[in-house]
C-alpha positions in Angstrom: 1.3 -4.2 4.2 3.5 -2.4 1.8 3.9 -4.5 -1.3 7.2 -4.2 -3.1 7.0 -7.1 -5.5 4.2 -9.1 -7.2 4.3 -12.2 -9.3 2.1 -15.1 -10.4 2.6 -18.8 -9.8 0.6 -21.0 -12.1 -1.9 -23.2 -10.2 -1.4 -21.3 -6.9 -2.3 -17.7 -7.4 -0.6 -14.3 -7.2 2.1 -13.7 -4.6 2.4 -10.3 -3.0 5.7 -9.8 -1.1 6.3 -6.9 1.3 6.5 -5.7 4.8 3.7 -5.6 7.3 3.7 -1.9 8.5 1.0 -2.0 11.1 -1.3 -4.5 12.8 -1.3 -8.1 11.7 -2.4 -10.3 8.8 -3.8 -13.9 9.0 -4.5 -16.7 6.5 -8.2 -16.4 5.6 -8.4 -12.6 6.1 -10.1 -10.5 3.5 -7.7 -7.8 2.3 -8.0 -4.8 0.0 -5.6 -3.2 -2.4 -5.9 0.4 -1.3 -6.8 2.8 -4.1 -7.8 0.0 -6.5 -10.8 -1.2 -4.5 -10.0 -4.8 -5.1 -10.7 -7.3 -2.3 -9.3 -10.8 -2.1 -8.9 -13.5 0.5 -5.5 -14.5 1.8 -5.0 -18.1 0.7 -1.6 -18.8 2.3 1.5 -17.0 3.6 5.3 -17.7 3.8 8.0 -16.0 5.8 11.6 -16.9 4.7 10.4 -20.0 2.8 8.4 -21.3 5.7 4.6 -21.4 5.8 3.0 -19.2 8.6 -0.5 -18.6 9.7 0.0 -15.0 10.7 2.4 -12.1 10.6 2.6 -8.8 12.5 4.2 -5.4 12.1 7.8 -5.5 10.9 7.6 -9.0 9.3 8.6 -9.5 5.7 6.1 -11.9 4.2 4.8 -13.4 1.0 1.0 -13.5 0.7 -0.8 -15.7 -1.8 -4.1 -14.5 -3.1 -6.2 -15.9 -6.0 -7.9 -14.2 -8.9 -5.6 -11.2 -9.1 -3.7 -10.1 -12.2 -0.1 -9.8 -11.2 0.9 -7.7 -14.3 -1.3 -4.8 -13.2 0.4 -4.4 -9.8 4.0 -3.3 -9.2 3.8 -1.6 -5.8 0.7 -1.4 -3.6 -0.7 -1.1 -0.1 -2.7 -4.0 1.2 -5.0 -3.3 4.1 -8.2 -4.2 5.9 -11.2 -3.4 3.6 -12.3 0.2 4.1 -9.5 1.2 6.5 -7.6 3.4 4.1 -9.8 6.2 2.5 -8.7 7.4 -0.9 -8.6 11.0 -2.0 -9.6 12.2 -5.5 -8.8 15.8 -4.9 -7.1 18.1 -2.3 -6.8 21.8 -1.7 -3.4 22.9 -0.3 -1.6 26.0 0.6 1.9 26.5 -0.7 4.6 29.1 -0.1 7.8 30.1 -1.8 10.9 29.9 0.4 14.5 30.8 -0.2 17.2 28.3 0.7 21.0 28.2 0.3 22.3 25.4 -1.9 26.1 25.4 -2.2 27.0 28.9 -3.4 23.5 30.0 -4.7 20.3 31.1 -3.1 17.4 29.2 -4.6 13.6 29.5 -4.5 11.5 26.5 -3.7 7.9 25.7 -2.9 6.8 24.2 0.4 3.5 22.5 1.2 2.2 24.4 4.2 -1.0 22.7 5.1 -3.9 20.7 3.8 -6.9 22.9 3.6 -9.5 20.4 2.5 -9.8 17.0 1.0 -12.4 15.0 -0.8 -12.8 11.3 -0.1 -13.6 8.8 -2.8 -17.0 7.4 -1.6 -16.6 4.2 -3.6 -14.4 2.8 -0.8 -16.8 3.6 2.1 
């Protein structure tokens, strides 16, 4: 789920609103905020002001989780724990290319390929 807004409701928890990009999410599932290594349980969900038990790819949903600081999250990716590996470094190949912009020829840089990556082992 791609989170685009986060806010706290006193006495309930933190609400993460966004779109389910792939798979599904159910009430009671354990979810992880990718890159932050924070795991929380889904307390409840709403879709268009109506409570739901699950949502699948393409649905806009509000997910309530407890014990999460809303101020530290603006946008995030919520996923199944361990399903999204994080990278701490990457080695890439870049090339200069010329392109025409209006009346001028410009030089830009293009990422050609990813040569190697290093996974953060704290997530695995």
